[in-house]
C-alpha positions, 0 to 999 in steps of 0.5 A, spaced: 796 157 313 794 150 314 798 146 317 795 139 314 797 142 307 802 138 304 806 145 301 806 148 309 809 141 311 813 141 305 816 147 308 817 146 314 821 140 314 826 145 310 825 149 316 826 143 320 832 140 316 836 147 316 836 147 324 838 140 324 844 143 321 845 149 325 844 144 332 850 140 329 855 144 329 854 149 335 851 144 340 844 149 339 842 153 334 835 149 332 830 153 335 834 159 334 833 157 326 825 154 327 821 159 331 821 164 327 818 162 320 815 156 323 811 161 328 810 165 321 807 158 317 803 156 324 802 161 329 807 162 336 802 157 340 802 152 335 810 152 333 813 154 339 811 146 343 813 143 335 819 146 337 820 144 344 819 137 342 824 137 336 829 140 340 828 135 347 829 130 343 834 131 338 839 132 345 839 125 346 843 121 342 848 128 342 847 127 350 850 120 350 856 122 346 858 127 350 855 127 357 863 125 359 864 132 357 859 136 360 861 140 366 854 138 371 857 143 376 856 150 372 849 146 368 847 144 373 845 150 377 843 154 371 838 149 368 835 147 375 832 156 375 831 155 368 826 150 369 823 154 375 821 159 371 818 156 364 811 156 367 812 164 368 814 164 360 809 159 359 804 165 362 807 170 357 806 165 351 798 165 351 798 172 355 802 177 352 802 179 344 809 174 341 811 179 336 813 184 342 818 179 345 820 176 339 823 183 338 825 184 345 829 177 345 832 179 338 834 186 340 838 183 347 841 178 342 843 183 337 847 187 343 850 182 346 853 178 339 857 184 338 859 186 344 863 178 343 865 179 337 869 185 338 872 181 342 871 183 349 870 176 353 870 174 360 875 170 363 873 170 370 870 165 374 863 164 372 859 166 379 853 163 382 848 168 382 850 169 375 849 164 372 842 163 376 840 170 374 842 167 367 838 161 369 831 165 370 832 169 365 833 162 360 825 158 363 822 165 362 824 166 354 824 158 353 816 158 357 815 164 352 817 163 344 822 157 345 827 160 344 831 160 352 839 159 348 841 166 348 842 168 355 846 161 357 850 162 350 852 168 351 854 167 358 857 159 356 861 161 350 864 168 353 867 162 358 874 159 358 872 152 356 874 150 349 869 148 343 867 142 345 866 142 352 861 149 350 858 145 345 856 138 350 853 144 356 849 147 350 847 140 348 846 137 356 842 145 357 837 146 350 835 138 351 833 139 358 830 146 359 825 145 352 823 138 355 821 142 360 818 147 356 814 143 353 811 138 359 809 146 362 805 147 355 801 139 355 800 141 363 796 147 361 793 145 354 797 147 348 800 141 346 795 137 341 794 132 337 796 135 331 802 138 333 806 131 336 804 128 330 807 134 325 813 134 330 813 126 327 814 128 321 820 133 321 824 129 326 827 125 320 829 131 317 832 135 324 836 129 325 839 128 319 840 135 319 843 134 325 848 128 323 851 133 317 852 138 322 855 134 327 860 132 322 861 138 320 863 141 326 871 138 326 872 143 321 872 149 327 877 151 331 875 154 338 875 162 334 872 159 327 867 156 333 865 162 336 865 167 330 860 163 327 856 162 333 856 169 335 855 171 327 849 166 327 845 168 333 847 176 330 845 174 323 837 170 326 836 176 331 836 181 326 831 178 321 827 177 327 828 184 329 826 187 322 821 182 321 
């Protein structure tokens, strides 16, 4: 599809608005909703920087609001390791079949979502070595597909923190790693003027959806939040796998 055609822009705007609602509720989710359909209508290499730019800018107002809840000692090492591995993901994006990568990610997400939905939940200390491994995997995935959140999401959701803290941690991580991924793609010449313009056109709808999602967040208690998040991930991952 022609990315400059009015019907393409309208479809992309609708996708972005829906993604904004999910991002507002969960603190992440935007890239998982946007990436597969955006890649379909724009092409993967064109879609990834658009999604990453929207995700990184969207985090700014939410992070200002939630920064006092973020567990920086938990998020910091994950984020640092993820940033180190974004270049590997960027290389994969340019060298490997993106459809194959999306299906691999989908399979991993489905397995972990089913495990946690079954009630298996990590209750011990979150170990530094595990956090670094999760960060490395996430950085690779964000550079390759713009969907680097699932490993960190599953890791944080499995922990003992209340939903407010988990949501703040996810908001911080997703925003920062999305910005890192966008910068790396720009340095590699992947980001064009057309992508920047499209991201600006989609931003208002994405932000409005995010505001609506933020208001809906108050309707979720701890158990409902975790179940909603995992069920959502399972649904999206299954769709990607079958596409």
